[in-house]
N, C-alpha and C positions, 0 to 999 in steps of 0.2 A: 617571408613564413613558409615552412617546409610543408609541401604536399602530405596528406597521409599516407603512410605507407601503406602498401596493399599487398605486399610479399606475404607468401604462404609460410608460416610458421614450421619449424620442424614438427615431425611427428611426435606426439607425446600421447600421454595416458586420455587425454579429452578427445582424442580422436575415435577411441572407443572400438576399433575395428574388430579386435581381439577379445571384446570383453562383453559378454552374454548373461553374466551371472554377478550377484552381489558380492558373494565370495571371491570372486577375481579382483575387485577394486583393492588398490593400494591403501596403506594405513593413512598417507598423505591425503588421498581422496575421501575416505572416511573422516578424518579428523574437519577437512572444510565443510565436507557436507554437515555434519553434525553441527559443527559450530555455526555454519549459515542459518540451519534451522532454529536453533535456539537464538540467534540474533533476531531473527524475523518473528519469534515467537514474543519476545520482549519488545520488540519494536512495534507490534501490534497492540501490545498492553498499555504501554507508555502513550502510544498516540489515540488511544480510546477512552482512557480514563477519563479525562475531561468531559468526553460527550455523554458519559453517563451521569455525570452528576454535576454537570453545568447549571442546570437550573436552579439547584441546591445551593451551590457554591457561590453562585454569582448573587443569588439572594442576600446571602449572608454577608458578602463583601459591600453590597450597597444598605445593606441592615433593613431588609424588606422581610417581612413574614410570609408573603404569598411567591412562591416560585413560578407561578403564571402571571405574574405581573409584566406588563409590557415593557417596563424599562429592562427587567431581566432578560427577556428575550431581544431586545435590542443590543445591550451590552456584551451578553455571551455569544452574540454572532461575531462581532467585532473582535474578540478575543480567538475565535474561530479563524477569523481572516487572517489575524497576525500569524497565527499556527501555521496554517497553509502556505501564507507567503514565506515563512520561515524555511518550510519544508521544500518549497522549489529552489529558494535561495541554497539551501544547504545541499540540495541535489546537484545544481549547476556548480557550485565552489568545491566541494568534495570531490564531484566527479572529476574534475580536472587535476586535483590534488591526487586521487586514485591512479590517472595515468601516468602522472610524472613521478609519483614518488612510492607507488605499490599498493596492490589492493588491501593486504593484510595490516600493512601500517595505517591506512586509511581507517579502515575498519575500526580499530582500538581507539583512535582518536574520536570517531563519530559516537562509539558506544559510551566512552566516557563522557562526551558533551551532553547527549540525551539522558545517561542517568544523572548526572550531577542536577542538570535544569529541572528535570521532572520532581526530583527530591525537593528542591527549592520552591517548587511551585506550592510545596504544604504552608510555607511559610509566607505567602504573600499576604499583602496587609489592606490591598484595596484591588479593583478591578484592574488598574493600569498596572501595577507590578505584575498580576498574573498573566497579563497580556505579554510581557516582556519576558517572564519565565517561559511561557509557551512557545515564543517563537526562539527563543535560544534553544529548547530542548527541540526544537522542529529541525533545526540545523543538523543536527547530528542523526535524527532520523531519515530525512531526506538523504544524507550522504552515505548512510549505511546501505541503504537500499541498492544504489549503485554498484559500490564496491563489493558488497556481497554478491549480487547477481552476476558481476563480472567475475569474480573469483570461481562461481562455480562452473559457468559457461567454460572456463578454460581449465578446469580440472576433472570435471566428470564427463562421460562419453556423450557425443552430440547426438546419437542415435535416441538416447534416453529423455533428452530436452522436454518433450511434452509434458511427461509424467512427473519428473524432478520439479519442473515449474510450477505442476499443480501441488505438490508435496510442499515446496516453499511457500506458496501462497497460503495454503491451509493452515502452516504454522504461524503465518500473520493472522489469520482469522482465529486459530488458538490463541493468540493474543486477545484478541476480543473476549473469548470465552474467559479468560483468566481476569480480564477488566471488569467483566460483569461478577464473575465469581467473589472477586474481592470486595466489591461494593457489597452485595448480597451478606458476605460475613461481617463486614465491618460497619454495615447499617445502623447498627444500635450503638454505637462506640460512641463516649461523650466528644470523641476529637473528629469524628465524620462530619464533613466529608474529608478534611486535610488529611488524614489518616492515611486515605488510599493512594496518595502521591508519595507517601515515603515509600510504600510498599513497591511502588513501581519503580523506583530507583534501585533497589537490592539484587535482585535477579542480573541487572544489566552488566553489573561490575563482574559478575562471576564469568559472564561470556567473554568480557572483555580479558579476563585472564586466560581464558582458552584459546582465544585468538594469538595473542602474543606468541605461541609456538609454531604458528602457520607459515610455512615459506612462501615466497612469491611464486607465481605459477611459471613453469618454464617460457610458455607462449610470451609472457610479459618480458622477461628476461631476455630473450631472443628479439623483441621488437626495439627494445632500448637500446640494445647493443650494434643494430643494424641503423637504428636514426641516428646515432652519435650526437647525443644532446640536441638535435635537430626535430624535436616533437611537434607535432600539430598542436594548435591551439583551438579554442572554441569556434573561432571564425572559420574554421576549415569544415565546419557544421553546413555552412552555407556556401562552399565552394563546389563545383564540379559534379560527379554523379553522387557525392553524398547529400547534397543538397536535396536529392528526390527521394532520399531515405528520410532526411529530418523533416520535412514539410509535413509528409502524411502521418507519420508518427506521432508529430506534436498535435495535430488535428485529433487522432484517434485516442490519443492519451487525454486530451483535454475535455472530449466528449464523455469518456469514461469517468473521468475523476469529477467532473462536475457534478453530474447525478449521483455518483456513489457517497460523495461527501454531503451532499446536500440529505442525502436519505440518513446516512449515519447520524448526522448531527440534529436534524429535525427531528426525525422518528419520534427518540424519547419525549421529545416535548410536545409531540403532536399524541402519542399513547396516553399521557397523564391529562389530555383534555377531552377523551372520549367521553361522550355524554352519560353513559350508561354506569359510568364508575364514579362520577360524582360525588355521591354521597358514601363512598368508601373512607376509612381512616387514611391518613396520610401514609402511613407504613406500608399498607395493604396495596396502595396504589403503585407506591415506589418497588416492592416487592414483584407486581405484576410487570412493569416497566423492564426489570431485569430479567425476567423469567423469558419475556419475548426477546430479549436482544441475546440471549441464551441459544434459544430457539434458531431464530435466525441465522446465528452464526454457524450453527451445524449444518443448516441448509446451504448456506455460503460454500462450507467447504466441501459438500457435493458437487454444488455447480463448479467448482475448479476441476474435477476430475471429468465432468461432463464436458467442458470447455476443452480440455487436453483430449480428449477422445475424440471430439470432431476434427481437431487440428492436426492428430496423427492420423485420421483418416482420410480428411478431405482438405486440409490445409487452412492455414490461419485466416486468408480472406472469410471463408465459409464459416467459421468458427465464430469469427467475431460479430458476422452480420446476423447469424442466428442468436447468438447471446443478445445483441441489441434490439433485435425485433422481439425476442421474449421480455426484455426489460421494458420496451415501450408498452406492450400489452398488459403485461401486469402490473406498472405503475398506474396506469390509467385506470385498470379495474379496482384496484386497493382503494384509491383516493379520489375518484368521481364523484362517491357520494359519502355521507357519513356512515360508518359500521359500528356496529356493538364488538365490545372487548373479544368475544368467541370468535365471530368471524375475521377480526383483524388478524388473528393469530395464522390463520391458514392462507389469509393473502398475502401476509408479509413474508410466510414461507416459501411461497412461490417467488415473490418479487425478489428477495435476496437471492435464491437460486441463480437468477440471471444478472443481476444488478453488480452482485459482488463476485460471482462466479467468473465473469470475464477475466477477472485479475489473474486467474489461473494460467493464462496466457502469455503475460506480459514479463516475469521474472527471467526468462530464459529466450525470450523471443526478441525483445527489444537490444540488449547487448551484442549477440552477434550478427547483427544488421552494420556494425560498425567497424572499421579496421581495429586493430589491436591497440593503439596508441590514442584512438579516439572513443575507446570502448566506455569507460565510466564516464568520460565526458558527454558522450552522446545519449547512453542511457538515463545519466543523473539529469541532462538538460531536457531531452525529449519529453520523459516520463514525467520529471517533476515540473516542468513549465507548467504544464496541465492544470496543476495545484493554483496556479494564479487563476485561471480561469474559473476554478473550483472556489477559490476564496470570493472574488466577486461575485460569483453565483448565489453561495452562501447569505452575504449580503442583501444582494438584490432581491432573490427570492424570499428572503426574510421580512422584506417589507410588504409582503403579501398579507393580508388580513388575518390568514391563519396559516399553521404549520402544515396542515392537510392541503390547502390549495397551493402552496407553495412546492410541495412536492409533486402535486398533479400537474403544475406546470414546467416543472426541470425535467419530469418524463419525456416530454418533447423534444429534448436536445437529441434522444435517441432517433429521430427522423432523419435529421442529416448525417448523423453517427452512421447509419446504416449503409450511405452512400460512400461516406470516407472508409467505410469496411472493406468496399470492394476495389478499392485501390491503392491500400498498403501493400509494401514489398513482401515478398515470400521469401523464405530463407532459400539458399541456392538449391541446384537440382540434386547435388550429391548428399546435402543434409537431408533434405525431404525425403529422398529415396532410403535413407538408412533408417528413417523414424518408421520405415514400413516393415524393418526387420524384426522377428520375434525376440523378446527378453525373457529368459528364464530367470525368475526373481527366486532363489532359493540359496 
């Protein structure tokens, strides 16, 4: 097996040494950036639709009238388990495809995959079929993350990475917003909740068309030519110096993903159990739940840029440690006791600021850690393997007596996560120095 190439690629636009303004970007950079942003937007929407309607949809599939029935809780968690396993599998598989056959080609395949199977989720006839459709949709969602982030890291200026990373992640959280807005608009449809999955398939197909016109990055072409068909494989993530990048990155991503997916999945189910709203009509409880999801999505987007600010100023280690500590404190304060529906809004706003905000670091931090021909493989594997931990965490913590206690306990994952954050690799000195340069956004 060939060792990963570490030769410096030829100087390209991604170096960014002569670019200080948005108007200096090339048309190819703009197309790549806009397409990646839209792809992440619809990734977020398709990935979130199920979590918003899980209780209602699974209750229908089980032919139960009560979405709070314990059987709904158990079956919905297994569907989410399959989704996260599919996401991890897709990230690893399509990550390798992206390094071998190109970022743009892989993006097209992954978008088509998640669009098709999100749409088919609307036609699930039992909970097992929904589980299969969500697993297959997740293959594409996981693969698109690695290919899209690698494409941007190789085409946009290095010195902009903290801010562009936050912009990309805020697009993903914009997908949460679209998912919640879709549910709010269609909640009174006679086809609800099935119809929301049909909507989730439509915009992804538009992005698939846009991305067909994007050429492969120069850096990837140069690395392919140098490798002469002796590209590294996934085993090379665990060899030599790359091993010491792979291990702490896996641990960091696993800690972050386990907590955030437990929060995203169990929070809506916890909200509908708040004691002081139990006398409300069912549609008012659904509206309250979706309103909270929308508000916390906005908070998460702000958190992305806060994390980017710390990373740009003090480095990724400090930024990750601060966000993990904030997540530990806010998760504990939010869930250690029962709160009324008004208090919960304020506490969850702070919680999502940290718990989701840390993901503003990952899109353009993880891929550049790896050599060019291991970039999507490394990003896809290390980031998405954390979803396996998140999948088991969703089921394990779901066995706790209530969603509130499950979320309280999962927050303690941040205690070892703070220690992990202090040993993660930093970008090389030249890139870190570059982030300190002033960027004139005009």
